[in-house]
C-alpha positions as CSV (number, residue, x, y, z in Angstrom):
1,M,80.8,108.4,102.2
2,K,80.3,107.5,98.2
3,R,83.0,109.8,96.5
4,K,86.0,107.2,96.2
5,L,89.1,108.8,97.8
6,F,92.1,107.1,96.3
7,A,92.5,104.0,94.8
8,I,95.4,101.5,93.6
9,S,96.2,101.2,89.9
10,F,98.0,98.1,88.4
11,A,98.1,99.6,84.8
12,S,101.1,97.9,82.8
13,L,103.8,100.1,81.8
14,L,103.3,100.1,78.3
15,G,106.7,100.2,75.7
16,M,106.9,102.9,73.1
17,T,105.6,102.6,69.8
18,T,107.6,105.2,68.2
19,T,110.4,105.2,65.9
20,H,112.5,108.1,67.6
21,T,111.8,110.0,70.6
22,A,112.4,113.8,70.9
23,Y,116.0,113.0,72.4
24,G,117.3,111.1,69.3
25,Q,116.3,107.7,71.0
26,V,115.5,104.8,68.7
27,E,113.1,101.8,69.3
28,C,115.8,99.2,68.8
29,H,115.4,96.2,67.0
30,G,117.2,93.3,65.5
31,A,121.3,94.5,65.8
32,Q,120.3,97.7,66.8
33,I,119.9,96.5,70.1
34,L,123.6,96.0,70.3
35,T,124.9,98.6,68.2
36,E,122.5,101.6,68.8
37,K,123.9,104.5,71.3
38,H,120.6,105.4,72.4
39,C,117.4,103.3,72.2
40,V,114.3,103.8,73.9
41,G,114.0,101.7,77.5
42,D,117.6,102.9,78.3
43,G,117.0,104.6,81.3
44,L,114.8,103.5,84.5
45,E,111.3,103.2,84.4
46,P,109.2,103.4,87.7
47,K,109.2,99.7,88.8
48,E,112.9,99.7,88.1
49,I,113.7,102.8,90.3
50,R,111.6,100.9,92.8
51,L,113.7,97.6,92.6
52,Y,116.6,99.5,93.1
53,E,115.5,101.4,96.1
54,M,114.3,98.1,97.7
55,I,117.6,96.1,96.8
56,N,119.3,99.0,98.9
57,Y,116.9,98.8,101.8
58,Y,117.9,95.5,102.0
59,R,121.2,96.1,102.1
60,I,121.2,98.9,104.5
61,D,118.9,96.8,106.9
62,R,122.1,94.1,107.1
63,G,124.4,96.9,108.0
64,L,125.5,97.4,104.2
65,P,126.0,100.2,102.1
66,P,123.6,101.3,99.5
67,I,124.9,100.9,95.8
68,A,125.1,104.0,93.4
69,Q,122.5,103.8,90.3
70,S,124.6,103.2,87.2
71,P,123.5,105.0,84.0
72,S,125.9,102.4,82.0
73,L,125.0,99.3,83.8
74,T,120.9,100.3,83.4
75,I,121.9,100.8,79.7
76,V,123.5,97.1,79.7
77,A,120.5,95.8,81.7
78,N,117.7,96.8,79.7
79,R,119.7,95.8,76.0
80,H,120.2,92.4,77.7
81,V,116.2,92.1,78.6
82,R,115.6,92.9,74.5
83,D,118.0,90.7,73.9
84,F,116.7,87.6,75.5
85,D,113.2,89.1,74.0
86,Q,114.1,88.9,70.7
87,H,116.8,86.6,69.8
88,L,117.8,84.5,72.6
89,G,114.2,83.5,74.2
90,F,115.7,82.7,77.6
91,V,117.5,84.1,80.2
92,T,121.7,83.5,79.6
93,P,124.5,85.3,80.5
94,A,125.3,85.0,76.6
95,W,124.2,87.6,74.4
96,S,123.1,87.0,70.7
97,H,126.4,87.9,69.2
98,C,128.6,86.4,72.0
99,A,128.4,82.5,72.9
100,Y,129.1,81.8,76.6
101,D,129.7,78.5,78.3
102,P,130.2,78.1,81.8
103,G,132.6,75.5,81.5
104,V,134.7,77.5,79.0
105,Q,136.4,80.4,80.6
106,N,137.5,82.2,77.8
107,T,133.8,82.5,76.9
108,W,133.4,84.5,80.3
109,H,134.2,87.7,78.8
110,C,130.7,87.5,77.1
111,M,129.0,88.6,80.3
112,T,132.0,90.4,81.8
113,N,133.1,93.2,79.2
114,A,129.5,93.5,78.0
115,P,129.4,97.0,79.1
116,Q,132.7,97.9,76.9
117,R,131.2,95.7,74.0
118,L,128.0,98.1,74.0
119,G,130.2,101.2,74.0
120,T,129.2,102.5,77.3
121,A,131.3,104.7,79.4
122,Y,131.5,102.3,82.3
123,P,135.3,101.5,83.0
124,G,135.5,97.9,84.7
125,N,133.8,94.3,84.2
126,G,130.1,93.6,84.9
127,Y,128.1,90.8,86.5
128,E,124.5,89.8,86.1
129,I,121.9,88.1,87.7
130,A,118.4,87.5,86.4
131,Q,115.1,86.1,86.3
132,A,112.3,85.2,83.9
133,N,108.5,85.0,84.2
134,A,106.6,87.9,84.0
135,Y,105.0,87.6,87.6
136,K,108.1,88.0,89.3
137,I,108.8,91.4,88.1
138,L,107.0,92.9,90.3
139,P,109.6,94.5,92.7
140,D,109.0,92.9,96.1
141,L,108.3,89.6,94.2
142,A,111.8,90.0,92.6
143,L,113.3,90.8,95.2
144,T,112.1,87.6,97.2
145,E,113.1,85.4,94.9
146,F,116.4,86.9,94.3
147,S,116.9,86.9,98.3
148,R,115.8,83.0,98.4
149,S,118.9,81.7,96.3
150,N,122.3,81.5,98.1
151,H,124.3,82.6,95.3
152,Y,121.7,85.2,94.3
153,N,121.5,86.6,97.6
154,A,125.0,86.8,98.1
155,V,125.4,88.8,94.8
156,L,122.9,90.9,96.7
157,L,125.3,91.4,99.3
158,N,128.3,91.5,98.2
159,P,130.2,94.5,100.0
160,D,132.4,95.2,97.0
161,W,129.7,96.9,94.5
162,N,129.9,100.6,94.0
163,A,127.4,100.4,90.8
164,L,124.3,98.8,90.0
165,G,121.7,98.7,86.8
166,V,118.6,97.5,86.7
167,G,116.6,96.4,83.4
168,T,113.0,95.0,82.8
169,Y,111.3,93.6,80.0
170,K,108.0,91.9,79.5
171,G,109.2,88.7,81.3
172,Y,112.5,89.6,82.2
173,L,114.7,91.3,84.6
174,V,118.3,91.4,84.9
175,L,120.6,93.1,87.7
176,W,124.4,94.3,86.7
177,F,126.6,95.1,89.2
178,G,130.0,96.1,89.3
179,K,132.6,97.1,91.7
180,E,134.0,100.3,89.9
181,P,132.0,103.3,89.8
182,D,130.5,104.6,86.9
183,T,132.1,107.6,85.2
184,L,128.4,108.9,84.7
185,P,126.6,110.6,87.1
186,P,123.8,108.6,88.7
187,S,120.5,109.4,88.0
188,K,118.5,111.7,89.9
189,L,115.8,109.4,91.2
190,P,112.5,110.3,93.0
191,S,113.5,108.8,96.3
192,L,110.7,108.8,99.1
193,P,111.1,110.8,102.4
194,D,111.9,108.7,105.7
195,L,109.1,108.8,107.7
196,G,110.9,107.3,110.6
197,Q,110.5,104.4,113.0
198,G,106.9,103.0,113.0
199,G,104.4,102.6,115.8
200,A,103.1,99.3,116.9
201,I,99.8,98.9,119.4
202,D,98.5,95.3,120.6
203,N,94.9,94.3,120.1
204,H,93.9,96.5,123.7
205,H,95.3,99.5,121.7
206,Q,98.6,99.6,124.2
207,P,101.6,100.6,122.6
208,L,104.5,98.1,121.9
209,P,108.3,98.8,120.9
210,T,108.7,98.1,117.2
211,L,112.0,97.8,114.9
212,A,109.9,98.8,111.8
213,S,110.5,102.0,109.7
214,F,108.8,103.8,107.3
215,L,109.4,105.7,104.1
216,G,106.5,107.5,101.8
217,G,105.4,110.1,100.1
218,T,103.1,112.3,97.6
219,S,104.6,113.5,94.1
220,L,103.2,115.5,91.4
221,G,103.9,114.0,88.4
222,L,107.8,113.2,88.2
223,R,109.0,115.8,90.7
224,P,110.2,114.8,94.0
225,Y,108.0,113.0,96.7
226,E,107.2,114.8,99.9
227,S,105.4,113.9,102.9
228,R,103.3,116.5,103.5
229,L,102.0,118.4,99.8
230,V,99.9,120.9,99.3
231,I,98.0,120.9,96.1
232,N,95.5,122.4,93.5
233,P,91.7,120.3,93.0
234,F,92.4,118.2,89.8
235,E,95.9,118.0,90.0
236,V,97.2,114.2,89.5
237,V,99.4,112.9,92.2
238,N,101.0,109.7,93.1
239,I,101.1,108.7,96.6
240,R,104.1,105.5,97.7
241,G,104.6,104.0,100.9
242,T,107.6,101.5,101.4
243,F,108.4,99.5,104.8
244,L,111.2,98.0,106.2
245,A,109.3,95.2,108.8
246,D,110.5,94.7,112.1
247,S,113.5,91.8,111.9
248,N,111.0,89.8,114.6
249,H,107.7,89.7,112.2
250,V,109.9,89.1,108.8
251,G,108.5,85.8,107.3
252,K,105.3,85.5,109.7
253,I,101.8,85.6,108.1
254,A,100.6,89.1,108.0
255,D,97.6,91.2,106.6
256,L,98.6,94.7,104.7
257,V,96.8,97.3,106.0
258,V,95.8,101.0,104.5
259,Y,93.7,103.5,106.2
260,A,93.3,107.3,106.3
261,T,91.8,110.1,108.2
262,F,90.1,112.8,105.9
263,Q,88.8,116.2,107.1
264,V,87.0,118.8,105.0
265,P,87.1,122.6,105.8
266,N,84.9,123.5,108.9
267,S,84.2,120.0,109.7
268,P,84.6,119.4,113.7
269,S,86.8,116.2,113.3
270,P,87.9,113.8,111.0
271,G,86.4,110.9,109.4
272,F,88.4,107.6,109.5
273,Y,88.5,105.4,106.4
274,M,90.1,102.0,105.4
275,M,91.1,100.5,101.9
276,N,89.9,96.4,101.2
277,E,91.3,94.0,98.6
278,K,89.3,95.3,96.0
279,G,90.5,99.3,96.5
280,K,86.9,100.2,98.3
281,I,86.9,102.7,100.9
282,Q,85.0,101.6,103.7
283,P,84.4,103.9,107.1
284,W,86.3,102.7,110.0
285,D,85.7,102.8,113.7
286,Q,89.5,102.6,114.5
287,K,89.3,99.4,116.4
288,N,92.0,96.8,115.2
289,A,89.7,93.9,115.0
290,S,87.3,95.6,112.2
291,L,90.5,97.0,110.2
292,V,89.9,95.0,107.0
293,P,92.9,94.0,105.2
294,F,94.4,95.5,102.1
295,R,96.2,92.2,101.0
296,K,95.4,89.0,102.9
297,D,97.6,86.4,104.3
298,V,101.0,87.8,103.4
299,T,104.1,86.2,104.0
300,L,105.8,89.6,105.3
301,P,108.8,90.2,103.5
302,K,111.4,92.4,105.1
303,V,110.7,95.8,102.4
304,Q,107.8,96.3,101.3
305,D,106.8,98.8,98.5
306,L,102.9,100.2,98.1
307,K,101.5,102.1,95.6
308,L,99.2,103.5,97.5
309,Y,97.1,106.4,95.0
310,N,97.4,107.6,91.4
311,G,94.9,110.2,90.9
312,Q,92.9,113.8,91.4
313,F,91.1,115.1,94.2
314,S,88.2,117.2,93.3
315,T,87.2,119.1,96.8
316,P,89.6,120.9,99.4
317,L,90.6,118.5,102.0
318,I,93.3,117.4,104.2
319,L,94.0,113.6,104.1
320,Q,96.7,111.6,105.9
321,V,97.6,108.3,105.2
322,Y,98.6,105.7,107.0
323,F,99.8,101.8,105.9
324,G,101.5,99.1,107.5
325,Y,100.7,95.5,108.8
326,R,99.0,93.3,111.1
327,L,99.9,89.9,112.6
328,P,97.1,87.6,113.4
329,E,97.9,87.9,117.0
330,G,99.1,91.3,116.7
331,P,100.4,93.7,116.8
332,L,99.3,96.4,113.9
333,V,102.1,98.4,113.1
334,V,102.0,101.5,110.9
335,N,103.9,104.6,110.2
336,K,103.3,107.4,113.1
337,Q,103.9,110.2,111.1
338,P,101.4,110.4,108.4
339,I,101.5,111.1,104.5
340,E,99.9,114.2,104.4
341,V,97.9,115.8,101.4
342,T,96.1,119.0,101.4
343,V,93.9,120.0,98.4
344,K,93.2,124.0,98.7
């Protein structure tokens, strides 16, 4: 098959360049970051949504409730990363208009009352953890970095949180937590459908038990993700998948894998294809040993988010997408319920 079926997009998310938007938002600079009511970037961007989801998957896996998304704390988070970039130049609980000294208690309000100082609707104190370095801003890497720190991990797993805001900008990422619920309703997020518990087989194709679970789906634009979607040719779709690895496999070296069945009308049976590290599609003979890695030698995290496709399909087809991981000695662990796309 010569046509490329689907591809991974690593395009960067670019900042807005206009001064105002149709919704009255301003591209904030200087003091506007601290005073303007509505700035471009105050809401959640796709990678911020993915990090928010992954934090809650991380908590749920450890028996904790998810944290509600807070529009107010998301504003605070997005203003602070811009303050870092434009004024401060490094990660700190301080703001450019409020000095913070960890040894001086009467400066701690610079962090805790930032939601009120910026004029948001959040009624309580805010608590922040942050990272710098652009390579860490990818959601899976950011969560891994936070979880490696005893202090940050304790913040992530605090059972008392009822509000969470996420902000990223250039090389900075911050999370803002609060105990009081936000007075504003949470944003509607394009959450992924539950694909259920995964399936595992050994190198001899014998089934094995697994505790891994999967989420994934296809979305048209900003519409909700669906595990099965019917589309027209040339409509732009996004396909995403997330897995929660079996706890017995977390921390082990594994290859991430992506494969799919592809069937066109009037064909007697589907073909099997796999994707390599360069995003190239290759035929697959359905043998574990010949399944090429999509990402090779990954230290397996608990939660792994994958952007599987962004683009179009030009001809009628039925596509079923599977993803997961394979340990060197086995097993192969993937979603049992596929992500299915039907092009009419």
